[in-house]
C-alpha positions as CSV (number, residue, x, y, z in Angstrom):
1,M,-42.5,-29.4,-2.3
2,A,-41.9,-31.8,0.5
3,P,-41.0,-30.3,3.9
4,T,-37.7,-32.2,3.9
5,D,-36.8,-30.4,0.5
6,T,-36.7,-27.0,2.2
7,L,-33.6,-28.1,4.2
8,L,-31.7,-28.5,0.9
9,Q,-32.5,-25.1,-0.4
10,V,-30.0,-22.4,-0.4
11,A,-31.0,-19.0,0.6
12,R,-30.4,-16.6,-2.2
13,P,-29.0,-13.2,-1.0
14,Q,-31.5,-10.4,-1.3
15,A,-30.5,-7.4,-3.5
16,K,-29.5,-4.4,-1.5
17,F,-31.2,-1.9,-3.9
18,L,-34.3,-2.2,-5.9
19,P,-34.4,-1.3,-9.6
20,K,-36.4,1.7,-8.8
21,Q,-33.8,2.9,-6.4
22,V,-31.0,2.3,-8.8
23,V,-32.8,4.3,-11.6
24,T,-33.6,7.1,-9.2
25,F,-29.9,7.3,-8.2
26,F,-28.6,7.5,-11.8
27,F,-31.5,9.3,-13.6
28,K,-33.6,12.4,-12.8
29,R,-37.1,12.7,-14.1
30,L,-37.9,15.7,-16.3
31,V,-41.0,17.7,-15.9
32,N,-42.6,20.5,-17.8
33,D,-43.7,24.0,-16.5
34,N,-46.8,22.5,-14.9
35,N,-44.7,20.0,-13.0
36,D,-46.1,17.2,-15.0
37,P,-43.9,14.3,-16.2
38,T,-42.6,14.5,-19.8
39,G,-41.6,10.8,-20.1
40,Y,-37.9,11.8,-20.4
41,F,-35.2,11.1,-17.9
42,E,-31.8,12.9,-17.6
43,C,-28.7,10.9,-16.8
44,K,-26.9,12.6,-13.8
45,A,-23.5,11.4,-15.0
46,C,-23.4,12.5,-18.7
47,G,-26.4,14.9,-18.8
48,R,-28.2,13.1,-21.8
49,S,-31.9,12.8,-21.8
50,R,-33.7,9.5,-22.7
51,K,-37.3,8.7,-23.2
52,Q,-38.8,5.8,-21.4
53,V,-40.7,3.4,-23.7
54,A,-44.1,2.4,-22.4
55,G,-44.2,-1.1,-20.8
56,T,-40.5,-1.5,-20.6
57,G,-40.2,-1.0,-16.9
58,Y,-36.8,0.5,-15.9
59,T,-34.9,-0.5,-19.0
60,N,-35.2,0.1,-22.7
61,L,-33.0,-2.9,-23.5
62,S,-34.6,-6.0,-25.0
63,P,-33.9,-9.4,-23.2
64,I,-30.9,-11.4,-24.6
65,S,-29.6,-14.9,-23.9
66,V,-26.3,-15.6,-22.2
67,D,-24.8,-16.9,-25.5
68,T,-25.8,-13.7,-27.3
69,L,-24.3,-11.6,-24.5
70,R,-21.0,-13.5,-24.6
71,F,-20.9,-13.2,-28.4
72,N,-21.3,-9.5,-28.2
73,M,-18.6,-9.2,-25.5
74,E,-16.2,-11.0,-27.8
75,A,-17.1,-8.7,-30.7
76,V,-16.5,-5.6,-28.6
77,T,-13.3,-7.1,-27.2
78,H,-12.0,-7.6,-30.7
79,E,-13.0,-4.1,-31.8
80,V,-11.1,-2.6,-28.8
81,E,-8.1,-4.7,-29.7
82,T,-8.2,-3.1,-33.1
83,I,-8.7,0.5,-31.8
84,I,-5.7,-0.1,-29.4
85,G,-3.5,-1.6,-32.1
86,A,-4.2,1.4,-34.4
87,E,-3.3,3.9,-31.6
88,M,0.0,2.1,-30.5
89,P,3.2,3.4,-32.2
90,N,5.8,1.1,-33.7
91,E,8.0,1.5,-30.6
92,F,6.4,0.6,-27.2
93,G,7.3,-1.2,-24.0
94,L,5.6,-3.9,-22.0
95,M,4.8,-3.9,-18.3
96,L,3.9,-7.4,-16.9
97,D,3.3,-9.3,-13.7
98,G,1.8,-12.7,-12.7
99,W,-1.1,-13.6,-10.4
100,S,-2.2,-17.1,-9.1
101,N,-5.9,-17.9,-8.4
102,G,-6.4,-21.4,-7.5
103,S,-4.8,-23.7,-10.1
104,E,-4.7,-20.9,-12.6
105,Y,-1.7,-18.6,-13.2
106,Y,-2.4,-15.4,-15.0
107,L,0.0,-13.2,-16.9
108,A,-1.0,-9.6,-17.2
109,V,0.6,-7.5,-20.0
110,Y,0.3,-3.8,-20.3
111,A,1.5,-1.7,-23.2
112,V,3.7,1.3,-22.4
113,Y,3.9,4.1,-25.0
114,S,3.9,7.8,-25.4
115,I,1.6,9.9,-27.6
116,K,2.1,13.7,-27.7
117,G,4.1,13.7,-24.6
118,G,1.5,11.7,-22.5
119,G,1.9,8.1,-21.3
120,H,-0.7,5.5,-22.4
121,Y,-1.1,2.1,-20.6
122,P,-3.8,-0.1,-22.2
123,L,-4.2,-3.7,-21.1
124,L,-3.2,-6.0,-23.8
125,S,-3.7,-9.4,-22.3
126,M,-4.4,-11.4,-19.1
127,T,-4.3,-14.9,-20.1
128,P,-3.6,-18.0,-18.1
129,V,-0.1,-19.3,-18.6
130,V,-0.1,-23.1,-19.1
131,N,3.1,-24.4,-17.4
132,E,4.6,-27.8,-17.5
133,P,5.1,-29.5,-14.1
134,E,8.8,-28.8,-14.2
135,N,8.5,-25.1,-14.9
136,D,9.1,-22.7,-12.1
137,R,7.2,-19.6,-13.4
138,G,10.5,-17.7,-13.5
139,A,11.7,-15.2,-15.9
140,E,12.3,-17.7,-18.6
141,S,8.8,-19.1,-18.4
142,L,7.3,-15.6,-18.7
143,L,9.5,-14.6,-21.6
144,A,8.3,-17.9,-23.3
145,A,4.7,-16.8,-22.8
146,I,5.4,-13.3,-24.1
147,S,7.0,-14.8,-27.2
148,I,3.9,-16.6,-27.9
149,F,1.7,-13.4,-27.3
150,L,3.8,-11.0,-29.3
151,P,3.3,-12.7,-32.7
152,F,-0.3,-11.8,-32.6
153,S,0.8,-8.1,-32.9
154,E,2.3,-6.6,-35.9
155,K,4.5,-4.3,-33.8
156,N,7.6,-5.0,-31.8
157,G,7.9,-4.2,-28.2
158,E,10.8,-3.5,-25.7
159,T,10.2,-5.4,-22.5
160,M,10.7,-3.2,-19.4
161,S,10.6,-4.5,-15.9
162,I,11.3,-1.9,-13.3
163,S,9.5,-1.8,-9.9
164,C,11.1,0.6,-7.3
165,R,8.4,-0.3,-4.9
166,H,9.3,-4.0,-4.9
167,R,13.0,-3.1,-4.1
168,L,11.7,-0.9,-1.3
169,I,9.9,-3.8,0.1
170,L,13.0,-6.0,0.1
171,A,14.9,-3.0,1.8
172,V,12.3,-2.7,4.6
173,K,12.4,-6.5,5.2
174,A,16.1,-6.2,5.7
175,L,15.5,-3.3,8.1
176,L,12.9,-5.3,10.0
177,A,15.3,-8.1,10.6
178,L,17.5,-5.9,12.7
179,Y,14.5,-5.3,15.1
180,E,12.8,-8.6,15.0
181,A,13.2,-9.1,18.8
182,D,11.5,-5.8,19.6
183,V,8.7,-6.3,17.0
184,C,8.1,-9.7,18.5
185,E,7.7,-8.2,22.1
186,V,5.1,-5.7,20.7
187,Q,3.2,-8.4,18.9
188,R,3.1,-10.5,22.1
189,L,1.7,-7.5,24.0
190,M,-1.0,-6.9,21.2
191,K,-2.1,-10.5,21.4
192,Q,-2.4,-10.3,25.1
193,L,-4.6,-7.2,24.7
194,K,-6.9,-9.0,22.4
195,T,-7.9,-11.5,25.1
196,L,-11.3,-11.2,26.7
197,S,-10.1,-9.9,30.1
198,E,-7.5,-7.4,28.8
199,G,-9.8,-6.3,26.0
200,A,-12.6,-5.6,28.4
201,K,-10.2,-3.4,30.5
202,L,-9.0,-1.6,27.4
203,R,-12.6,-0.8,26.3
204,L,-13.2,1.0,29.5
205,V,-10.6,3.7,28.8
206,T,-10.3,4.0,25.1
207,P,-12.0,3.0,21.9
208,L,-8.7,2.1,20.2
209,R,-8.2,-1.6,19.6
210,P,-5.1,-3.7,19.3
211,V,-3.6,-4.2,15.8
212,L,-1.6,-7.4,14.9
213,R,1.3,-7.7,12.7
214,Q,1.1,-9.6,9.4
215,Q,4.0,-11.4,8.1
216,T,3.2,-10.8,4.3
217,R,2.9,-6.9,4.6
218,W,5.5,-4.6,6.4
219,G,2.8,-2.0,6.5
220,S,1.1,-3.9,9.2
221,T,4.2,-3.7,11.3
222,H,4.2,0.0,11.0
223,A,0.5,0.1,11.9
224,M,1.1,-2.2,15.0
225,L,3.9,0.0,16.3
226,R,1.8,3.1,15.8
227,R,-1.1,1.6,17.6
228,Y,1.3,0.4,20.4
229,F,2.4,4.0,21.1
230,E,-1.2,5.3,20.9
231,L,-2.2,2.6,23.6
232,R,0.8,2.9,25.9
233,G,-0.7,5.7,27.9
234,F,-3.8,3.6,28.6
235,L,-1.8,0.6,29.9
236,S,-1.3,0.2,33.6
237,M,2.0,-0.9,35.0
238,D,0.1,-2.1,38.1
239,D,-1.7,-4.9,36.1
240,D,0.0,-8.0,37.1
241,E,-1.5,-10.0,34.2
242,L,-0.2,-7.4,31.7
243,A,3.1,-6.4,33.4
244,E,5.1,-9.4,32.0
245,F,4.0,-8.5,28.5
246,L,5.1,-4.9,28.5
247,P,8.4,-4.1,26.9
248,S,11.2,-3.3,29.3
249,P,12.1,0.5,29.7
250,T,15.5,-0.1,28.4
251,T,14.2,-1.2,25.0
252,R,11.3,1.3,24.5
253,S,13.6,3.6,22.4
254,R,14.1,0.9,19.8
255,P,10.5,0.4,18.7
256,K,10.2,4.3,18.6
257,A,13.2,4.5,16.3
258,L,11.8,1.7,14.1
259,L,8.4,3.6,14.0
260,N,10.1,6.7,12.6
261,E,12.0,4.9,10.1
262,L,8.9,2.9,8.9
263,S,6.9,6.2,8.7
264,D,9.6,7.5,6.3
265,C,9.4,4.3,4.2
266,E,5.7,4.4,4.2
267,S,5.7,8.1,2.9
268,V,8.1,7.1,0.1
269,S,6.1,4.0,-0.7
270,L,2.8,6.1,-1.1
271,A,4.6,8.7,-3.2
272,L,5.9,6.1,-5.6
273,Q,2.3,4.9,-6.1
274,G,1.4,8.3,-7.6
275,D,0.5,8.5,-11.3
276,D,2.6,11.6,-11.9
277,V,6.0,10.0,-10.7
278,D,8.5,9.0,-13.3
279,L,11.8,7.3,-13.0
280,L,13.6,10.5,-12.2
281,G,11.3,11.3,-9.3
282,A,11.4,7.8,-8.0
283,R,15.1,8.0,-7.9
284,D,15.0,11.3,-6.0
285,L,12.7,9.7,-3.4
286,L,14.8,6.6,-2.9
287,D,18.1,8.7,-2.7
288,G,16.4,10.8,0.0
289,L,15.4,7.7,1.9
290,I,19.0,6.4,1.7
291,A,20.3,9.7,3.1
292,V,18.5,9.2,6.3
293,K,19.0,5.4,6.5
294,P,22.1,4.3,4.6
295,I,21.4,0.6,5.3
296,L,18.7,0.6,2.7
297,K,21.3,1.3,0.0
298,T,21.8,-2.4,-0.4
299,Y,18.5,-2.8,-2.2
300,I,17.4,0.6,-3.4
301,G,20.6,2.1,-4.4
302,A,21.3,3.3,-7.8
303,S,23.9,0.5,-8.3
304,A,22.4,-2.2,-6.1
305,N,23.2,-5.8,-7.1
306,I,19.5,-6.7,-7.7
307,I,19.2,-4.1,-10.5
308,H,19.3,-6.0,-13.8
309,S,20.6,-3.1,-15.7
310,P,22.0,-0.1,-13.8
311,A,23.1,1.4,-17.0
312,F,19.5,1.5,-18.4
313,E,18.1,3.1,-15.3
314,S,20.8,5.7,-15.1
315,G,20.5,6.5,-18.8
316,C,16.6,6.9,-18.4
317,R,17.3,9.4,-15.6
318,K,19.7,11.4,-17.6
319,G,17.2,11.5,-20.5
320,L,14.4,12.7,-18.1
321,A,16.7,15.3,-16.7
322,G,17.7,16.7,-20.1
323,D,21.2,15.5,-19.8
324,A,21.2,13.2,-22.8
325,A,24.4,14.7,-24.0
326,K,26.1,13.3,-20.8
327,L,25.1,9.8,-21.5
328,L,28.0,7.2,-21.3
329,R,28.6,4.6,-23.9
330,D,26.9,1.8,-22.1
331,E,24.0,4.0,-21.2
332,K,23.5,5.0,-24.8
333,T,23.5,1.3,-25.7
334,A,21.0,0.5,-23.0
335,I,18.4,3.1,-24.0
336,G,19.3,2.9,-27.7
337,P,15.9,1.2,-28.6
338,F,14.1,4.3,-27.3
339,L,15.9,6.8,-29.6
340,Q,13.4,8.6,-31.7
341,G,15.7,11.2,-33.4
342,V,18.3,13.8,-32.8
343,E,17.4,17.5,-32.5
344,C,19.9,20.0,-33.7
345,E,19.8,23.8,-33.9
346,P,19.4,24.9,-37.5
347,Q,22.5,26.6,-38.9
348,V,22.2,30.0,-40.5
349,V,24.2,30.6,-43.6
350,A,26.0,33.9,-43.4
351,L,25.5,36.3,-46.3
352,Q,29.0,37.8,-45.9
353,K,32.3,36.5,-44.7
354,E,32.6,36.5,-40.9
355,G,35.6,37.7,-39.1
356,F,37.8,35.2,-37.2
357,A,36.8,36.6,-33.8
358,E,33.0,36.5,-34.6
359,H,33.3,32.9,-35.9
360,I,34.9,31.7,-32.6
361,L,32.2,33.5,-30.5
362,K,29.3,32.2,-32.7
363,K,30.8,28.6,-32.5
364,S,30.8,28.7,-28.7
365,K,27.1,29.5,-28.6
366,V,26.0,26.8,-30.9
367,K,24.1,24.1,-28.9
368,P,25.2,20.5,-29.5
369,C,22.8,18.0,-31.1
370,V,20.6,16.4,-28.3
371,A,19.2,12.9,-28.7
372,S,15.4,12.5,-28.1
373,Y,14.0,9.6,-25.9
374,P,10.3,10.5,-25.6
375,L,9.3,7.0,-24.6
376,V,11.5,7.1,-21.5
377,S,9.1,9.6,-19.9
378,A,6.3,7.1,-20.2
379,I,8.1,4.3,-18.3
380,P,6.4,3.8,-15.0
381,P,8.7,3.4,-11.8
382,T,6.3,0.8,-10.3
383,S,3.9,-2.0,-11.5
384,N,1.1,-0.6,-9.4
385,R,-1.3,-0.7,-12.3
386,V,-0.8,-4.5,-12.6
387,E,-1.3,-4.9,-8.9
388,R,-4.5,-2.9,-8.9
389,L,-5.8,-5.1,-11.8
390,F,-5.1,-8.2,-9.7
391,S,-6.9,-6.7,-6.8
392,V,-9.9,-6.0,-9.1
393,A,-9.7,-9.6,-10.4
394,R,-9.7,-11.1,-6.9
395,A,-12.7,-9.0,-5.9
396,M,-14.6,-9.8,-9.1
397,I,-14.1,-13.6,-9.0
398,G,-14.5,-13.9,-5.2
399,H,-16.0,-17.1,-3.7
400,E,-19.3,-17.0,-5.7
401,R,-18.0,-16.7,-9.2
402,Q,-15.5,-19.5,-9.5
403,A,-17.4,-20.9,-12.4
404,L,-16.1,-18.0,-14.6
405,S,-13.8,-19.4,-17.3
406,P,-10.4,-17.7,-17.8
407,L,-11.6,-16.3,-21.1
408,A,-14.6,-14.6,-19.4
409,V,-12.3,-13.3,-16.7
410,E,-9.9,-11.8,-19.3
411,M,-12.7,-10.2,-21.4
412,L,-14.4,-8.6,-18.4
413,L,-11.1,-7.2,-17.1
414,F,-9.9,-6.1,-20.5
415,L,-13.2,-4.1,-21.2
416,Q,-13.2,-2.6,-17.7
417,V,-9.5,-1.5,-17.8
418,N,-9.8,-0.2,-21.4
419,A,-13.2,1.5,-20.9
420,S,-11.9,4.7,-22.4
421,Y,-11.4,3.0,-25.7
422,W,-15.1,2.0,-26.2
423,D,-18.5,3.6,-25.7
424,V,-22.1,3.1,-26.9
425,E,-21.1,3.8,-30.6
426,V,-18.5,1.1,-30.5
427,V,-21.1,-1.4,-29.0
428,D,-23.6,-0.4,-31.6
429,R,-21.2,-1.1,-34.5
430,C,-20.3,-4.6,-33.0
431,V,-24.0,-5.5,-32.2
């Protein structure tokens, strides 16, 4: 190779771990009573023992080509689709959201259904949506994409789009608008503390560093205000270069009040992301937040204007609370597709004629028929699963894997999210 050719070479990143280190981390060598190797290795995760074939190095798998690997992935993907389709009941819901990566716009669709009282949320599709130039990627465009996807399934789904966390984000944005001037003052101070001179002074008294606000995430505003009050004790009023950036004493109470309110909002936001929170619990959290900050009711109230179907949500809450008998007419109509039967107390035929008084007392003790809506308990109050999927997709593609086709991205994410539906036996059947 010519000396000039070395300038055009791209240095490949070195692996952080050697194959021997990876094998040592996941497998434990088994020895006999004399402490001699037996040739078997025990998996630390599942406990199974496997024998290492001579001459295979650190793997017993035969080398395969890229085309064969892609063909096997497609076969496993189709098999997992069949397994999920066999498990899904005839009535299920859809949870969806969109994500843009470069010029591609992906639509992730999750199934939502209940089996034996437990919610199941397998990923059905994450295909790129091909939009015309005049399309705006609004609700109509997404419904058109879903209408193309659903015919591939022999079952009918009921679309559900509820995200209490998105409403909370809108409410917090409206709250921050009232304190915009105070937040800008703190942001201005933090930028000054990041300069070389002020940063050097700060490092002499505390290891804490300034935190800046990001316009796209309200959580960064909360972090900035919290750091401001942590640093305030280390800031000197005698510093002439810093004095003009410090908030005035008359306005210090407003950032403190905003910090307390954002702390409550962050606590509710984290609770909404829990896997054990249903629509009833989400409503209780939002109502508790409204009780301490009524201004948030505009976006997170039970009858807010941005709610597409208040009757649907109130009906779901009554169904979860066991108050199905108190459903109003519009609420019954809204959650009617989720009705899966009516439970009535069996009537016992009297062997002899009852007295008039006994008949009245027994009639008052008979419980009315209660409608059953088991699918309502599986409805997630937020779309955090979809947002986590997009975070995984962004980390998987990164800047070094832009050559992955949309089909390969969908297959990789589909198999990763639905890992509980396939194992070694499924792969063996497909290969």
